[in-house]
GUNU-345022 format. One line per 3 residues: number of its first residue (from 1); for each residue z, x, y of C-alpha. Coordinates in nm, 4 decimals. Each point is the difference from the previous one (the first is absolute). Example, Ala and Ser with C-alpha at 12.3 -4.5 7.8 and 13.67 -1.06 7.14 Angstrom:
2
1) 0.7800,1.2300,-0.4500; -0.0660,0.1370,0.3440 .
//
This chain:
482
1) -3.4075,8.3937,3.3284; 0.2451,-0.2562,0.1433; -0.0017,-0.0649,0.3728 .
4) 0.2889,0.1695,0.1789; 0.1006,-0.1079,0.3482; 0.2035,0.2103,0.2382 .
7) 0.3440,-0.1575,0.0662; -0.0777,-0.0713,0.3654; -0.3216,-0.1805,-0.0979 .
10) 0.1822,-0.2035,-0.2614; 0.2541,-0.1213,0.2549; -0.2714,-0.0801,0.2523 .
13) -0.2059,-0.1960,-0.2520; 0.2963,-0.2200,-0.0888; -0.0100,-0.1464,0.3468 .
16) -0.3658,0.0272,0.0953; -0.1465,-0.1444,-0.3211; 0.2754,-0.2457,-0.0695 .
19) -0.0223,0.0959,-0.3687; 0.3071,-0.1368,-0.1782; 0.2160,0.1151,-0.2891 .
22) -0.1890,0.2856,-0.1688; -0.0789,0.2001,0.3139; 0.3387,-0.0834,0.1471 .
25) 0.1662,0.1410,-0.3122; -0.2085,0.3165,0.0252; 0.0962,0.0371,0.3660 .
28) 0.3667,-0.0431,-0.0840; -0.0263,0.2789,-0.2574; -0.1085,0.2434,0.2707 .
31) 0.3361,-0.0349,0.1730; 0.2616,0.2613,-0.0975; 0.2515,-0.1420,-0.2473 .
34) 0.2883,0.2095,0.1325; 0.1641,-0.1805,0.2974; 0.0381,0.3235,0.1964 .
37) -0.3616,0.0976,-0.0516; -0.1103,-0.3499,0.0993; 0.1993,0.0097,0.3234 .
40) -0.1375,0.3447,0.0819; -0.3590,-0.1119,-0.0640; 0.0441,-0.2964,0.2323 .
43) 0.1612,0.2155,0.2688; -0.2890,0.2486,-0.0216; -0.2583,-0.2775,0.0299 .
46) 0.1741,-0.1566,0.2984; 0.0525,0.3281,0.1874; -0.3720,0.0747,-0.0380 .
49) -0.0937,-0.3210,0.1862; 0.0196,0.0706,0.3748; 0.1680,-0.3214,0.1141 .
52) 0.0671,0.1102,0.3563; -0.0459,-0.2248,0.2997; -0.3051,0.2026,0.1066 .
55) -0.1625,-0.0016,-0.3446; 0.1059,-0.3403,-0.1300; -0.0751,-0.0145,-0.3715 .
58) 0.2894,-0.2266,-0.0887; -0.2643,-0.2086,-0.1759; -0.0615,0.2937,-0.2343 .
61) 0.3705,0.0412,-0.0704; 0.0456,-0.3738,-0.0581; -0.2958,-0.0117,-0.2393 .
64) 0.1265,0.3048,-0.1873; 0.3338,-0.1768,-0.0485; -0.1788,-0.3203,-0.0983 .
67) -0.2066,0.1806,-0.2648; 0.3088,0.1482,-0.1614; 0.1834,-0.3324,-0.0083 .
70) -0.2955,-0.1888,-0.1465; -0.0466,0.2709,-0.2626; 0.3689,-0.0358,-0.0895 .
73) -0.0505,-0.3697,-0.0708; 0.1031,-0.1745,0.3198; -0.1983,-0.3224,0.0508 .
76) -0.2530,0.0210,0.2827; 0.1605,-0.2993,0.1722; 0.3280,0.1931,0.0250 .
79) -0.1567,0.2987,0.1790; -0.1164,-0.0724,0.3546; -0.1530,0.2240,0.2646 .
82) 0.0801,-0.1507,0.3386; -0.1737,0.0928,0.3267; 0.2521,-0.1307,0.2521 .
85) -0.1837,0.1593,0.2912; -0.3531,0.1466,-0.0051; -0.0188,0.3316,-0.1823 .
88) 0.3613,-0.0023,-0.1208; 0.0312,-0.0780,-0.3702; 0.3258,-0.0603,-0.1846 .
91) 0.0628,-0.0744,-0.3657; 0.2364,-0.2673,-0.1300; 0.0652,-0.0153,-0.3746 .
94) 0.2268,-0.2352,-0.1922; 0.1778,0.0941,-0.3224; 0.0745,-0.3323,-0.1670 .
97) 0.3539,-0.0633,-0.1193; 0.1493,-0.2758,-0.2106; -0.1369,-0.3374,0.1050 .
100) 0.2606,-0.2507,0.1099; 0.2834,0.2480,0.0592; 0.0539,-0.1404,0.3481 .
103) 0.0336,0.3503,0.1437; -0.2077,0.0949,0.3023; -0.2070,0.3202,-0.0284 .
106) 0.1010,0.3493,0.1049; -0.2445,0.1536,0.2478; -0.0667,0.3744,-0.0354 .
109) -0.1497,0.1848,0.2973; -0.1964,0.3206,0.0573; -0.2687,0.0967,0.2503 .
112) -0.3311,0.1705,-0.0725; -0.0813,0.1295,0.3486; 0.1049,0.3453,0.1188 .
115) 0.0211,0.2032,0.3183; -0.3069,0.2200,0.0406; -0.0008,0.3667,-0.0997 .
118) -0.2460,0.2781,0.0801; -0.0919,0.2794,-0.2374; 0.0419,0.2690,0.2675 .
121) 0.3619,-0.1052,0.0527; 0.0930,0.0163,-0.3682; 0.0357,0.2852,-0.2474 .
124) -0.2492,-0.1793,-0.2286; -0.2069,-0.3184,-0.0237; 0.2322,-0.2876,0.0987 .
127) -0.1968,-0.2709,-0.1841; 0.0238,0.1571,-0.3419; 0.3197,-0.0074,-0.2038 .
130) 0.1209,0.3538,-0.0622; 0.2847,0.0967,-0.2339; 0.1747,0.3235,0.0880 .
133) 0.3487,0.1398,-0.0651; 0.1435,-0.3364,-0.1036; -0.1538,-0.1971,0.2872 .
136) -0.2903,-0.2416,0.0424; -0.1758,0.0662,0.3306; -0.2361,-0.2387,0.1783 .
139) -0.0178,-0.2461,0.2868; 0.1928,-0.3076,-0.1051; 0.1828,0.1850,-0.2795 .
142) 0.3210,-0.1492,0.1355; -0.1157,-0.2467,0.2670; -0.0877,-0.2164,-0.1829 .
145) -0.2457,0.0609,-0.2794; 0.2876,0.1025,-0.2239; 0.1209,-0.3578,0.0470 .
148) -0.3450,-0.1385,-0.0819; -0.0139,0.2107,-0.3179; 0.3544,-0.1019,-0.0947 .
151) -0.0748,-0.3718,0.0163; -0.3401,0.0200,-0.1688; 0.1264,0.2238,-0.2804 .
154) 0.2922,-0.2281,-0.0757; -0.2011,-0.3231,0.0135; -0.2329,0.1593,-0.2567 .
157) 0.2898,0.1342,-0.2082; 0.1756,-0.3368,-0.0147; -0.3277,-0.1690,-0.0913 .
160) -0.0640,0.2487,-0.2812; 0.3443,-0.0733,-0.1413; -0.0706,-0.3722,0.0032 .
163) 0.3176,-0.0577,0.1979; 0.0435,-0.3373,0.1703; 0.2518,-0.0006,0.2832 .
166) 0.2048,-0.3064,0.0793; -0.1743,-0.0312,0.3353; -0.3342,0.0978,0.1514 .
169) -0.0432,0.3378,0.1659; -0.2415,0.0210,0.2939; -0.1401,0.3368,0.1050 .
172) -0.1398,0.0285,0.3529; -0.1844,0.3202,0.0884; -0.0626,-0.0259,0.3724 .
175) -0.2697,0.1521,0.2199; 0.1448,0.1003,0.3380; 0.3735,0.0672,0.0025 .
178) -0.0582,0.3202,0.1960; -0.1713,-0.1830,0.2875; 0.0145,-0.3726,0.0702 .
181) 0.1542,-0.1459,-0.3187; -0.2502,-0.2852,0.0321; -0.0233,-0.0140,-0.3795 .
184) 0.3632,-0.0830,-0.0724; 0.0150,-0.2316,0.3020; -0.2977,-0.1929,-0.1345 .
187) 0.1308,-0.0069,-0.3549; 0.3369,-0.1522,0.0934; -0.1641,-0.2601,0.2255 .
190) -0.3611,-0.0872,-0.0916; 0.0383,0.0884,-0.3689; 0.3664,-0.0855,-0.0492 .
193) -0.0677,-0.1725,-0.3329; -0.1141,0.3338,-0.1455; 0.3080,0.2000,0.0986 .
196) 0.2862,-0.2463,0.0433; 0.3056,0.1368,-0.1750; 0.3750,-0.0160,-0.0447 .
199) 0.0166,0.3523,0.1383; -0.2123,0.3138,0.0296; 0.0400,0.3568,-0.1223 .
202) -0.1770,0.2578,0.2159; -0.1127,0.3438,-0.1239; -0.0470,0.1172,0.3603 .
205) 0.3651,0.0219,0.1054; 0.3322,0.1196,-0.1272; 0.0050,0.2911,-0.2399 .
208) 0.2117,0.2915,-0.1059; 0.1465,0.3012,0.1770; 0.0236,0.3405,-0.1623 .
211) 0.2835,0.2215,0.1217; -0.0153,0.3581,-0.1267; -0.2561,-0.1166,-0.2543 .
214) 0.2259,-0.2715,-0.1421; -0.0341,-0.3799,0.0380; 0.2840,-0.1126,0.2253 .
217) -0.0984,-0.3217,0.1775; -0.2224,-0.2893,-0.1101; -0.0881,-0.2241,0.2953 .
220) -0.1054,-0.3651,-0.0085; -0.1661,-0.1203,0.3188; 0.1242,-0.3530,0.0683 .
223) -0.0648,-0.0194,0.3751; -0.2365,0.1291,0.2673; 0.0228,0.0125,0.3722 .
226) -0.2473,-0.2023,0.2044; -0.2646,0.2057,0.1802; -0.0589,-0.1086,0.3601 .
229) -0.1682,0.1854,0.2865; 0.0444,-0.0740,0.3703; -0.1985,0.1255,0.2999 .
232) 0.1956,0.0743,0.3163; -0.1991,0.0163,0.3227; 0.0695,0.0521,0.3682 .
235) -0.2762,-0.0702,0.2539; -0.0131,0.1175,0.3612; -0.2527,-0.0001,0.2852 .
238) -0.0167,0.3811,-0.0172; -0.1271,0.2082,0.2884; -0.0672,0.3597,0.1036 .
241) 0.2205,0.2581,-0.1687; 0.0473,0.1815,0.3338; 0.2118,-0.2942,0.1190 .
244) 0.2520,-0.0818,-0.2765; 0.1455,-0.3503,0.0057; 0.3534,-0.1142,-0.0909 .
247) -0.1443,-0.2036,-0.2857; -0.1703,0.2039,-0.2740; -0.1158,-0.1583,-0.3257 .
250) 0.0671,0.3132,-0.2041; 0.3539,0.0456,0.1317; 0.0920,-0.3653,-0.0508 .
253) -0.1270,-0.0019,-0.3564; 0.1655,0.3344,-0.0742; 0.3329,-0.1270,0.1318 .
256) -0.0210,-0.3035,-0.2256; -0.0877,0.2144,-0.3007; 0.2949,0.2265,0.0738 .
259) 0.2306,-0.3039,-0.0093; -0.1578,-0.1000,-0.3322; 0.0489,0.3515,-0.1389 .
262) 0.3744,-0.0240,0.0644; 0.0336,-0.3484,-0.1479; 0.1103,-0.0722,-0.3568 .
265) -0.0507,-0.3407,-0.1574; 0.3149,-0.1402,-0.1602; 0.0849,0.0763,-0.3622 .
268) -0.0920,-0.2828,-0.2370; 0.0338,0.0352,-0.3759; -0.1512,-0.2237,-0.2660 .
271) 0.0610,-0.0203,-0.3744; -0.2448,0.2830,-0.0650; 0.1305,0.2462,0.2597 .
274) 0.3640,-0.0724,-0.0878; -0.0756,0.0817,-0.3623; -0.2026,0.3053,0.1063 .
277) 0.2882,0.1593,0.1904; 0.2588,-0.1002,-0.2592; -0.1920,0.1429,-0.2972 .
280) -0.1528,0.2999,0.1782; 0.3470,0.1242,0.0844; 0.0308,0.1299,-0.3560 .
283) -0.2875,0.2439,0.0657; 0.1189,0.1365,0.3364; 0.2427,0.2593,0.1298 .
286) 0.3582,-0.1296,0.0480; -0.0153,-0.0549,0.3769; -0.3274,-0.1934,-0.0149 .
289) 0.1233,-0.1917,-0.3038; 0.3106,-0.1159,0.1903; -0.2091,-0.1245,0.2915 .
292) -0.2476,-0.1761,-0.2322; 0.2790,-0.1838,-0.1779; 0.1696,-0.0851,0.3300 .
295) -0.3218,-0.1474,0.1401; -0.0637,-0.1990,-0.3171; 0.3582,-0.1327,-0.0247 .
298) 0.0110,-0.1003,0.3668; -0.3506,-0.1489,-0.0063; -0.0867,0.2330,0.2872 .
301) 0.3059,-0.0796,0.2079; 0.1333,0.3560,-0.0318; -0.1966,0.1241,0.3006 .
304) 0.1364,0.3543,-0.0148; -0.1180,0.0458,-0.3596; -0.3367,-0.1562,0.0856 .
307) -0.0380,0.2344,0.2976; 0.0689,0.3051,-0.2165; -0.2483,-0.1160,-0.2643 .
310) -0.2696,-0.0599,0.2610; 0.0542,0.3467,0.1443; -0.0013,0.1649,-0.3428 .
313) -0.3384,-0.1244,-0.1151; -0.2852,-0.1869,0.1806; -0.0612,-0.2075,-0.3147 .
316) 0.3571,-0.1294,0.0034; -0.0422,-0.1016,0.3634; -0.3199,-0.1877,-0.0883 .
319) 0.1767,-0.1818,-0.2849; 0.2873,-0.1082,0.2220; -0.1969,-0.1691,0.2782 .
322) -0.3296,-0.1086,0.1499; -0.1777,0.2926,0.1662; -0.2545,0.0120,0.2827 .
325) -0.1652,0.3260,0.0992; -0.2711,0.1042,0.2458; -0.3035,0.1339,-0.1863 .
328) -0.2821,0.0178,0.2580; -0.0426,0.0453,0.3781; -0.2930,-0.0424,0.2393 .
331) 0.0023,0.0006,0.3792; -0.2058,0.0642,0.3115; -0.3737,0.0376,0.0537 .
334) -0.0410,0.3158,0.2132; 0.1893,0.3174,0.0830; -0.0021,-0.0764,0.3709 .
337) 0.0866,-0.3713,-0.0161; 0.3275,-0.1843,-0.0335; 0.0111,-0.1810,-0.3359 .
340) -0.1172,-0.3585,0.0048; 0.1369,-0.0541,-0.3497; 0.2250,0.1611,-0.2584 .
343) 0.0174,-0.1193,-0.3605; 0.2188,0.0809,-0.2966; -0.0141,-0.1121,-0.3605 .
346) 0.3378,-0.0764,-0.1518; 0.0158,-0.0485,-0.3754; 0.2907,-0.2015,-0.1386 .
349) 0.1227,-0.0278,-0.3569; 0.2073,-0.3156,-0.0078; 0.2678,-0.0818,-0.2539 .
352) -0.0682,-0.2869,-0.2415; 0.1190,-0.3380,0.1316; -0.0070,0.1232,0.3606 .
355) -0.2547,-0.1823,0.2124; -0.2780,0.1864,0.1789; 0.0689,-0.2142,0.3054 .
358) 0.3603,0.1228,0.0086; -0.1180,0.3615,-0.0133; -0.2388,-0.0630,0.2883 .
361) 0.2787,-0.1583,0.2027; 0.2185,0.3061,-0.0622; -0.2809,0.2278,0.1174 .
364) -0.0285,-0.1946,0.3265; 0.3729,0.0282,0.0563; 0.0118,0.3727,-0.0758 .
367) -0.3077,0.0893,0.2090; 0.1654,-0.1872,0.2876; -0.3077,-0.0071,0.2215 .
370) -0.2125,-0.3093,0.0513; -0.2901,0.2253,0.1038; -0.0284,0.1125,-0.3623 .
373) -0.2159,-0.2584,-0.1726; 0.0465,-0.0348,-0.3766; -0.2839,-0.1109,-0.2270 .
376) 0.0564,-0.0622,-0.3678; -0.2717,0.1068,-0.2427; -0.1106,-0.2889,-0.2161 .
379) 0.1428,0.0098,-0.3511; -0.1016,-0.2512,-0.2623; 0.3003,0.0298,-0.2271 .
382) 0.3465,-0.1285,0.0880; 0.3083,0.2099,-0.0665; 0.0930,-0.0201,-0.3671 .
385) 0.3546,-0.0334,-0.1298; 0.1630,0.2607,-0.2189; -0.0492,-0.0910,-0.3645 .
388) 0.3278,-0.0981,-0.1700; 0.1400,0.2508,-0.2489; -0.0311,-0.2502,-0.2840 .
391) 0.1524,0.0857,-0.3367; -0.3120,-0.0872,-0.2015; -0.1915,0.2709,0.1892 .
394) 0.2591,0.2659,0.0780; 0.1705,-0.0267,-0.3396; -0.3021,0.1081,-0.2099 .
397) -0.0910,0.2698,0.2535; 0.3499,0.1469,-0.0074; 0.0244,-0.0076,-0.3805 .
400) -0.3398,0.1622,-0.0508; 0.0577,0.2645,0.2673; 0.3322,0.0927,-0.1627 .
403) -0.1671,0.0252,-0.3417; -0.2924,0.2147,0.1172; 0.1813,0.2134,0.2590 .
406) 0.3713,0.0147,-0.0958; 0.2307,0.0408,0.2967; -0.2527,-0.1154,0.2584 .
409) 0.1269,-0.2235,0.2831; -0.2017,-0.3173,0.0628; -0.0094,-0.0717,0.3742 .
412) -0.1612,-0.2981,0.1772; -0.1880,0.1095,0.3102; -0.1612,-0.1438,0.3103 .
415) -0.3271,0.1709,0.0892; -0.0445,0.0970,0.3612; -0.3764,0.0013,-0.0627 .
418) -0.2230,-0.2751,-0.1388; -0.1700,-0.0954,-0.3274; -0.1811,-0.3016,-0.1423 .
421) 0.3409,-0.1132,-0.1205; 0.0982,-0.1054,0.3507; -0.2779,-0.2584,0.0060 .
424) 0.1060,-0.1372,-0.3380; 0.3594,-0.0350,0.1236; -0.1164,-0.1759,0.3151 .
427) -0.1935,-0.2423,-0.2187; 0.3147,-0.0902,-0.1927; -0.0377,0.2315,-0.3018 .
430) 0.3037,0.2312,-0.0297; -0.1339,0.3513,-0.0581; 0.1528,0.3118,-0.1504 .
433) -0.1564,0.3449,0.0354; 0.0650,0.1953,-0.3172; -0.2600,0.2737,-0.0410 .
436) 0.2316,0.1943,-0.2363; -0.1745,0.3259,0.0971; 0.2435,0.2864,0.0570 .
439) -0.1015,0.2496,0.2660; 0.1410,0.2947,0.1902; 0.1487,-0.1580,0.3111 .
442) -0.1024,0.2805,0.2369; -0.3571,0.0381,-0.1307; -0.1534,-0.3474,0.0106 .
445) -0.3788,0.0349,0.0369; -0.1250,-0.3581,0.0199; -0.2649,-0.0220,0.2769 .
448) 0.0063,0.3777,0.0232; -0.1638,0.3147,-0.1310; -0.0048,0.0622,-0.3768 .
451) 0.1603,-0.3339,-0.0888; 0.1537,0.0159,-0.3446; 0.2204,-0.1658,-0.2585 .
454) 0.1937,0.1698,-0.2780; -0.1592,-0.0489,-0.3419; 0.3347,-0.0868,-0.1579 .
457) 0.1002,-0.2106,0.3006; -0.3197,-0.2033,-0.0390; 0.0425,-0.0414,-0.3760 .
460) 0.3645,-0.1037,0.0439; -0.0926,-0.2568,0.2671; -0.2658,-0.1523,-0.2272 .
463) 0.2544,-0.0225,-0.2813; 0.2629,-0.1499,0.2326; -0.2397,-0.2750,0.1051 .
466) -0.0905,-0.0666,-0.3629; 0.3679,-0.0564,-0.0822; 0.0642,-0.1915,0.3219 .
469) -0.2829,-0.2407,-0.0813; 0.1490,-0.0585,-0.3431; 0.3404,-0.0641,0.1583 .
472) -0.1034,-0.2442,0.2729; -0.2529,-0.1640,-0.2321; 0.2694,-0.1042,-0.2450 .
475) 0.1636,-0.3402,0.0105; 0.3383,-0.0045,0.1731; 0.3015,0.0707,-0.2210 .
478) -0.2091,0.1597,-0.2721; -0.0228,0.3661,-0.0859; -0.3146,0.1745,0.1326 .
481) -0.2440,0.1212,-0.2654; 0.0057,0.3697,-0.0806 .
//
């Protein structure tokens, strides 16, 4: 009776025994031949690996990805597991294109780590992919193991087809986007030769918006705000609470925070936010649409329109300007003592190309009290510029989005949050978030209970990335392969 190995054992033996062609071929045969089934199998495997900050296990996820790539025929020297910092393992794989084309690679990003989830908080086991009523449920189903599965499935699919792009593709699956982002920071500095690229495409940003169940807006993230936290502190000699003093640390800090609450940073648009308001107008009610177009046409100089937009929607306000908001307070040491100190944490999200130093100077001016000491939290990434809306990136995205979702509006966006893409931009690699996953805009569950992704939405995103790779991997001025 011939020896039969379970598929998981076959894949493991490929790596652990180093057995070449025959066993590798057998391992490859265990992979589903249908692209959708392959992507689902990878998503299920990745969701089952608990890659939270508390559990770690990014080494397991990286090795699982490595096994699949080696079984698909990628040379071992083109698949690297990188431990940038102790216990945090990322995978970098290179898909070789035509030698001598002179084109720099395209970097493709996803992250393997997830926010933790507890069984008692969920309706079912969070670290097991569950299909129900047209949805895939599981921690990381959207953020961002769907992105990991998308890239792995398409690297394998292209390899099976024997397709050779005109340029190299580099896939980086990072280990800690949800916490410190040490992995991407290390890759673009210490390991720059592995990931250097003409530009990057990020599965962890951008995406699609469903309105009344229909695809309406397809966003491309081409900018991110810079995250910067400041500590504000007032110190005083204190004393007995039975004898109040004119100077009180709590009151002085509170007065400064009240001035900050009333302050609005000036409106500054960039290429991304101008295009966002101009194109988004087509999806809004008439009054909002008029204000969006007025702001875009005037480059923010129409202050009345900008004021109405900011009042209509907090997101619009955040896209128009730098924002700083108090997020934490601590003061005093006893109920019957005057406070000797009062501290507040103020978190700022700074527009691209605006200096952190300028934001700090504005805070000092607005607080208007030299007793309030300002300390800047150390950040090890400089503000990154908005990525230019270049035709060789936006063109293929717009054409493919129109073909797959007729009538959809493609809108560049600036994230008010943060992703690994911000570190790539700061390192000089223009980055475009294009997850291509359509979701219900008022029921986003990333980081939350019963995280999920639509089965069709996932399959469509995988297919979009397959076509996008073919498009950007084709020599300029030639027609992309089917």
